[in-house]
C-alpha positions as CSV (number, residue, x, y, z in Angstrom):
1,M,-0.2,0.1,-0.1
2,N,1.6,3.2,-1.0
3,T,1.5,5.6,2.0
4,T,3.4,8.7,0.4
5,P,1.2,11.9,1.3
6,A,-0.6,13.1,-1.8
7,V,1.8,17.0,-3.0
8,P,-0.4,19.9,-2.0
9,R,-2.2,21.7,-4.9
10,A,-1.4,25.4,-4.7
11,A,-5.0,27.4,-4.5
12,A,-6.3,30.6,-2.9
13,T,-9.2,31.7,-0.9
14,V,-11.0,35.0,-0.5
15,I,-12.6,36.2,2.9
16,L,-15.1,39.2,1.3
17,V,-16.2,41.5,3.8
18,R,-18.5,44.5,4.1
19,D,-20.3,46.5,6.6
20,R,-24.1,46.4,6.6
21,P,-25.6,49.3,9.2
22,D,-28.0,48.0,11.5
23,P,-30.4,50.3,12.2
24,S,-31.3,49.0,15.7
25,G,-27.3,49.6,16.6
26,E,-27.5,46.2,18.0
27,R,-24.7,44.4,16.4
28,A,-21.7,45.2,14.5
29,P,-21.9,45.6,10.7
30,L,-19.1,43.0,9.5
31,Q,-20.5,40.7,7.5
32,V,-18.9,38.0,5.3
33,F,-19.6,36.4,1.9
34,L,-20.0,32.4,2.0
35,Q,-21.4,29.8,-0.7
36,R,-22.7,26.5,0.0
37,R,-20.9,24.1,-2.5
38,V,-23.0,21.6,-4.1
39,P,-22.7,18.1,-3.1
40,T,-21.5,16.2,-5.8
41,M,-17.9,18.5,-5.4
42,A,-14.8,16.2,-5.6
43,F,-13.4,18.7,-2.8
44,A,-15.8,20.1,0.3
45,A,-19.0,18.8,-1.0
46,G,-21.8,20.4,0.8
47,M,-19.7,22.5,2.9
48,T,-20.0,26.1,3.4
49,V,-16.9,28.1,1.9
50,F,-15.5,31.2,0.9
51,P,-14.7,31.9,-2.9
52,G,-11.7,30.1,-3.6
53,G,-9.9,27.2,-5.5
54,A,-6.7,26.3,-7.1
55,V,-4.0,28.1,-8.7
56,D,-4.4,27.9,-13.0
57,P,-1.0,28.6,-15.0
58,G,-3.0,31.1,-16.6
59,D,-3.4,33.0,-13.3
60,A,0.3,34.8,-13.7
61,V,0.0,38.3,-14.4
62,R,2.5,40.4,-15.9
63,P,3.9,43.5,-13.4
64,A,2.8,45.7,-15.3
65,R,-0.8,44.9,-15.3
66,V,-0.5,44.7,-11.4
67,D,-1.1,47.8,-9.1
68,G,-0.2,47.1,-5.7
69,P,2.6,45.0,-4.1
70,G,4.8,42.9,-6.2
71,P,5.3,38.8,-5.8
72,E,8.6,39.7,-3.5
73,E,6.2,41.6,-0.9
74,W,3.7,38.6,-1.2
75,G,6.1,36.1,-0.8
76,R,7.3,37.8,2.5
77,R,3.6,38.0,3.4
78,F,3.1,34.3,2.9
79,S,6.4,32.8,3.5
80,C,6.6,31.4,0.2
81,P,8.7,32.2,-2.7
82,P,7.9,35.2,-5.4
83,G,6.3,32.9,-8.2
84,E,4.5,30.9,-5.9
85,A,3.0,34.3,-4.4
86,A,2.2,35.7,-7.7
87,G,0.1,32.7,-8.4
88,F,-1.9,33.3,-5.1
89,V,-2.7,36.5,-6.1
90,G,-3.8,36.1,-9.3
91,A,-6.0,32.7,-8.7
92,A,-7.5,35.1,-5.3
93,V,-8.7,37.5,-8.4
94,R,-9.9,35.2,-10.5
95,E,-11.6,33.0,-8.6
96,T,-13.4,35.9,-6.9
97,F,-14.7,37.0,-10.3
98,E,-15.7,33.6,-11.6
99,E,-17.3,32.7,-8.0
100,C,-19.0,35.6,-7.2
101,G,-18.9,38.3,-9.8
102,V,-16.7,40.4,-8.1
103,L,-13.9,41.6,-9.9
104,L,-10.8,43.3,-7.9
105,A,-9.3,45.0,-11.2
106,G,-9.6,48.7,-12.3
107,P,-10.4,51.3,-13.3
108,A,-14.2,50.0,-13.2
109,D,-15.5,52.4,-15.5
110,R,-13.2,50.2,-18.4
111,F,-15.8,47.4,-17.7
112,D,-19.7,47.4,-19.0
113,D,-21.7,45.0,-17.7
114,A,-22.0,43.0,-21.2
115,A,-18.3,42.8,-20.8
116,R,-18.2,41.4,-17.5
117,R,-20.3,39.1,-18.1
118,A,-18.5,37.8,-21.4
119,A,-15.2,37.9,-19.1
120,R,-16.4,36.2,-16.7
121,A,-18.1,33.0,-18.9
122,A,-14.3,33.1,-20.7
123,L,-13.0,32.7,-17.1
124,T,-15.4,30.2,-16.1
125,D,-15.2,27.9,-19.5
126,R,-11.1,28.1,-19.7
127,T,-11.1,29.9,-22.9
128,R,-9.1,32.8,-21.6
129,T,-7.0,33.4,-18.6
130,L,-7.3,36.2,-16.5
131,A,-4.4,37.7,-18.1
132,E,-5.6,37.8,-21.1
133,V,-8.6,39.1,-19.7
134,L,-6.9,42.0,-17.8
135,D,-4.9,42.6,-21.0
136,G,-7.7,42.9,-23.7
137,A,-10.1,45.1,-21.2
138,G,-6.9,47.4,-20.4
139,L,-7.7,46.9,-16.8
140,A,-4.9,46.1,-13.8
141,L,-5.4,43.6,-11.3
142,R,-5.7,45.4,-8.0
143,A,-3.6,43.8,-5.7
144,D,-3.8,46.7,-3.4
145,L,-7.5,45.2,-2.5
146,L,-6.0,42.2,-1.1
147,H,-4.6,41.7,2.3
148,P,-3.0,38.4,3.7
149,W,-5.0,36.4,6.5
150,A,-3.8,32.9,6.9
151,R,-2.2,29.9,4.8
152,W,-3.3,26.7,5.7
153,V,-1.7,23.2,4.0
154,T,-4.4,20.0,4.1
155,P,-3.4,17.5,6.8
156,E,-1.1,14.5,5.1
157,Q,-4.1,12.0,6.0
158,E,-6.2,13.8,3.2
159,P,-6.0,12.2,-0.6
160,R,-6.8,15.7,-1.8
161,R,-4.4,18.3,-0.4
162,Y,-4.1,22.1,-1.1
163,D,-1.4,24.7,0.0
164,A,-4.4,27.7,0.4
165,A,-3.2,31.2,0.7
166,F,-6.1,33.1,2.5
167,F,-6.9,36.7,1.5
168,V,-9.1,39.2,3.0
169,A,-10.6,42.2,0.6
170,A,-13.7,44.6,1.0
171,L,-16.3,44.3,-1.3
172,P,-15.2,47.3,-3.6
173,A,-17.7,50.4,-4.2
174,G,-20.2,49.9,-6.7
175,Q,-19.9,46.2,-7.0
176,A,-22.0,43.2,-5.9
177,A,-21.4,39.6,-4.8
178,D,-23.9,37.2,-6.5
179,A,-24.8,33.3,-6.4
180,R,-24.4,32.8,-10.4
181,T,-22.0,30.0,-10.3
182,T,-22.2,26.3,-10.6
183,E,-20.2,25.5,-7.9
184,A,-22.5,26.4,-5.4
185,V,-26.1,25.8,-4.4
186,E,-26.8,29.1,-2.6
187,A,-24.3,32.4,-1.5
188,R,-25.1,34.9,0.4
189,W,-23.8,37.5,3.0
190,W,-23.6,36.3,7.0
191,Y,-22.7,38.0,10.3
192,P,-19.8,35.7,11.6
193,A,-21.7,34.7,14.8
194,D,-24.7,34.0,12.7
195,I,-22.9,30.9,10.3
196,L,-20.8,29.8,13.1
197,G,-24.4,29.2,15.3
198,E,-25.5,27.4,12.4
199,H,-22.5,25.1,12.1
200,A,-22.7,24.6,15.8
201,A,-26.7,23.7,15.6
202,G,-25.6,20.9,12.5
203,A,-27.6,23.4,9.7
204,A,-24.4,24.3,8.2
205,R,-21.0,22.3,7.5
206,L,-17.5,24.4,8.0
207,M,-14.1,23.2,7.3
208,P,-11.5,23.8,9.9
209,P,-10.0,26.9,7.9
210,T,-13.4,28.4,7.6
211,W,-14.1,28.0,10.9
212,L,-11.1,29.4,12.6
213,A,-11.6,32.5,10.2
214,L,-15.1,33.1,11.1
215,T,-14.4,32.5,14.8
216,D,-11.6,35.6,14.8
217,L,-13.7,37.6,12.6
218,T,-16.4,37.7,15.4
219,G,-13.6,39.8,17.5
220,F,-13.6,42.3,14.9
221,D,-16.5,45.4,14.2
222,D,-16.1,46.4,11.0
223,V,-14.2,45.8,7.7
224,A,-11.6,49.1,8.6
225,A,-10.7,47.1,12.0
226,V,-10.5,43.5,10.0
227,L,-8.0,45.9,7.1
228,A,-6.4,47.2,10.1
229,A,-5.2,43.7,11.6
230,T,-3.5,42.6,8.3
231,A,-1.1,45.7,8.5
232,D,1.8,43.4,9.2
233,R,0.4,40.2,9.3
234,V,2.5,37.2,7.8
235,A,0.8,34.3,7.0
236,V,3.1,31.3,8.3
237,P,1.9,27.8,7.3
238,I,-0.8,26.0,9.3
239,R,-0.2,22.8,8.9
240,P,-3.1,20.6,11.2
241,M,-2.8,17.3,12.7
242,L,-5.8,15.1,12.5
243,V,-6.5,13.1,15.5
244,R,-9.5,10.8,16.4
245,R,-11.4,11.5,19.7
246,G,-13.5,8.5,20.3
247,E,-16.2,8.5,17.3
248,R,-14.9,11.9,15.8
249,M,-12.1,13.8,14.3
250,V,-10.7,16.9,15.2
251,A,-8.0,19.2,13.7
252,V,-5.6,20.2,16.2
253,V,-4.1,23.7,15.5
254,G,-1.8,25.0,18.2
255,D,-4.0,24.5,21.6
256,R,-7.3,24.5,19.3
257,E,-9.1,21.6,18.7
258,I,-11.7,22.0,15.6
259,A,-14.5,19.4,14.7
260,I,-14.4,18.0,11.4
261,P,-18.0,18.2,10.0
């Protein structure tokens, strides 16, 4: 029997946040966008997740088409080589656009609705790369809208493994996140505490990285506070251990134990 662990595939995830004012003033406005994946997916089937996916070769964008930090800085912030970091950034922008229609590129007035729909469809069916979409529309990838949050490596016991960079980004003004993706059965904005409550009640299923990110986000009142917390953040790879506790499995991360749904 071959026990050699699968090689992790590079991936990127975006924690998309916004402020939704509460007229009653009873709760903080911070919300996060989440999708419940279709039950037939090969990975994380039925889970409630942030937008994201594996890095594609076409995610590399030439420096002239990037506004904001370059590969060297992203490499420092994600504790990896610059080339790997550039893939994380490109995948983060592409996956967010494909899965919920939010494009972290500009200037925004270069893209009318028809052009956005066509570009999104082309990326989804892989007839165009992110670099080709940006070049064709004269857009720059807005790396300055992305902020490092965490980096997770799937445990060695799992048959599908990912080395995933987690970014946080504020919903750009004038844009809206939608549920028009074949990879999710529903998608919407949540208050972090509410979706954690759904998970605790068994009405939603969260993987350990999602659960931990949402738990940490409950400590922030608004988008400004979240982004401020990323100012000097360096994401060191988190490699959870899977441990059996009676009839259930848990992911051990430092002194925390997170149940596996």
